[in-house]
C-alpha positions in Angstrom: -20.1 49.9 55.5 -21.7 53.4 55.0 -19.6 56.1 56.9 -20.8 58.1 59.7 -21.0 61.0 58.6 -22.2 61.5 55.1 -22.8 64.5 52.4 -25.6 66.5 51.7 -25.7 64.9 48.5 -25.3 60.7 49.6 -28.0 61.7 52.4 -30.4 62.6 49.2 -29.5 59.6 46.9 -30.1 57.1 50.2 -33.5 58.9 50.7 -36.4 58.8 48.8 -34.8 60.6 45.7 -32.7 58.0 45.2 -35.4 55.1 45.6 -37.7 57.0 43.1 -34.8 57.7 40.9 -34.1 54.1 40.6 -38.1 53.1 40.0 -38.1 55.5 37.1 -35.0 54.2 35.8 -35.6 50.8 34.7 -36.4 48.7 31.7 -34.6 46.4 29.2 -34.5 49.1 26.7 -32.4 51.6 28.8 -29.7 47.9 29.5 -29.9 48.4 25.1 -28.7 51.8 25.2 -26.4 51.3 28.0 -24.9 48.9 25.9 -24.5 50.7 22.9 -23.0 53.4 24.8 -20.2 50.9 26.6 -19.7 48.7 23.7 -18.7 52.2 21.7 -17.0 53.3 24.5 -14.8 50.4 25.1 -13.8 49.4 21.5 -10.4 50.1 22.2 -9.6 48.3 24.9 -8.2 44.6 25.3 -7.9 42.1 27.8 -10.8 43.2 30.4 -11.2 40.5 32.9 -12.6 42.7 35.4 -14.9 45.8 36.1 -16.3 47.9 39.2 -18.7 50.3 38.4 -19.2 53.7 41.2 -22.5 54.2 42.2 -24.0 51.6 40.1 -27.4 52.3 40.9 -29.9 49.3 40.0 -27.6 47.6 37.4 -28.1 49.2 33.6 -24.2 49.4 33.2 -23.7 46.1 34.9 -26.2 43.8 32.8 -25.1 45.7 29.8 -21.5 44.6 30.1 -22.8 41.2 31.1 -25.0 40.8 27.9 -21.3 42.1 26.0 -19.1 40.5 28.0 -20.3 37.2 29.8 -17.2 35.8 31.3 -15.8 38.8 32.6 -16.2 39.3 37.0 -18.5 42.2 38.1 -18.6 44.6 41.0 -20.6 47.1 42.1 -20.3 50.0 44.3 -24.0 51.6 45.5 -25.5 53.6 48.3 -29.2 53.2 48.1 -30.5 50.8 50.1 -33.4 49.8 47.3 -31.2 49.7 44.4 -28.6 47.4 46.4 -31.2 45.0 46.7 -31.5 44.6 43.1 -27.8 44.4 42.8 -27.9 41.7 44.4 -30.0 39.8 42.7 -27.8 39.6 39.6 -26.2 36.4 39.3 -22.4 36.6 39.4 -22.3 40.7 40.7 -20.1 41.3 43.8 -21.8 44.3 45.5 -20.3 46.6 48.0 -22.6 49.2 49.8 -21.3 52.6 50.6 -20.1 55.8 49.7 -17.4 56.0 46.5 -16.2 58.6 48.7 -14.6 56.1 50.9 -15.0 52.8 50.0 -12.8 49.3 50.2 -13.1 47.0 47.5 -10.7 44.1 47.2 -7.8 44.9 44.1 -7.7 46.4 41.6 -9.7 46.2 38.0 -8.8 46.0 34.7 -12.0 48.7 34.1 -13.6 51.4 36.5 -16.5 52.7 35.0 -19.1 56.1 36.4 -21.6 56.5 34.3 -23.7 59.3 35.4 -22.5 59.7 38.9 -19.9 62.0 39.4 -22.1 64.8 37.9 -24.2 63.8 41.2 -20.9 64.3 43.5 -20.6 68.3 45.2 -17.2 69.4 43.0 -16.1 69.7 46.9 -15.8 65.7 47.0 -14.6 64.6 43.6 -11.1 64.7 44.5 -11.8 61.6 46.9 -14.1 60.2 44.7 -11.2 60.2 42.3 -8.5 59.1 44.3 -10.7 56.0 44.8 -11.3 55.6 41.4 -8.0 56.0 40.8 -6.9 53.8 43.2 -8.5 50.5 42.4 -8.3 51.2 38.4 -5.6 48.4 37.3 -5.8 49.8 33.5 -8.8 51.0 32.0 -11.2 53.7 33.3 -14.6 54.9 31.2 -15.6 58.0 32.3 -19.8 58.9 31.1 -20.9 62.6 32.6 -22.4 65.5 31.4 -19.4 67.5 30.1 -18.8 71.2 30.6 -15.2 73.2 30.5 -15.8 74.5 34.1 -18.0 72.8 37.2 -21.8 74.7 36.8 -24.5 73.4 39.0 -27.7 72.5 37.5 -31.1 73.0 38.5 -31.8 69.6 38.5 -35.8 68.4 39.3 -36.6 71.1 41.2 -33.6 70.8 43.6 -30.7 72.8 43.8 -26.5 71.6 44.6 -27.9 68.2 43.2 -26.2 68.0 39.8 -23.2 69.6 38.6 -21.6 69.4 35.1 -18.3 69.6 34.3 -14.6 68.1 33.0 -14.4 65.3 34.8 -11.5 63.5 32.3 -9.6 66.1 32.6 -9.4 66.7 36.0 -8.3 62.8 36.3 -5.6 63.4 33.8 -4.4 66.5 35.4 -4.5 65.1 38.8 -2.6 61.6 37.7 0.2 61.9 35.4 0.1 58.4 34.9 -3.5 58.6 33.2 -3.5 58.7 28.9 -6.7 59.8 27.1 -7.7 56.6 24.5 -10.9 57.8 23.1 -13.9 59.9 23.3 -17.3 60.2 21.8 -20.2 61.2 22.8 -23.9 60.0 22.8 -26.9 62.5 21.6 -30.5 62.4 23.3 -32.3 61.8 20.3 -30.7 58.5 19.3 -32.9 56.4 19.7 -30.7 53.3 20.0 -28.9 55.2 23.1 -32.1 56.3 25.5 -30.1 59.0 27.1 -29.5 62.0 27.8 -26.6 64.0 26.0 -23.3 62.3 27.8 -19.7 62.7 27.0 -17.5 59.8 27.4 -13.6 59.5 28.0 -11.6 56.4 28.3 -8.8 56.7 29.8 -5.7 54.4 30.2 -3.0 54.2 33.3 0.8 53.9 31.3 
């Protein structure tokens, strides 16, 4: 369920810009790039049976995970209606329509992933998203975002306050004492195998 009061960023992604974003980011080659990232980032994991993605958009990462791990159960949270319509076409995927700020899901997940989501959350709202990620994580958390040691707002396609770099994994490690860093890495925008901008990923585990 989408909450009655939405943030500036949520309105932005629920609307026309979110639709155009989904249309720009479609294509089998992008799924292959995400699979390359995820295979590398998850090489230190074990016994993953269910996964949820926060902010799945049209499901590039979900499809990549299906290709890598055909037997796992997959769930996704998304706020944009057009993207949700695309997600609902993915066989076996459980879709939660709503905001990552206050979503309620079923049970715990062996892996929670955020790929290119946290950069679009206002820093003032990050704590609520972190709480939800931590709450539903049964073991692993994968964060793949634009990294910067300190929070900074970046102009994004002519818009202000719609993209923020930060140390999201560091925030999680500081906020929750039961998390540890397992692995981390970097995807370079010039690597043709990845087809992503410069993204730094961090694999965390509950202990």
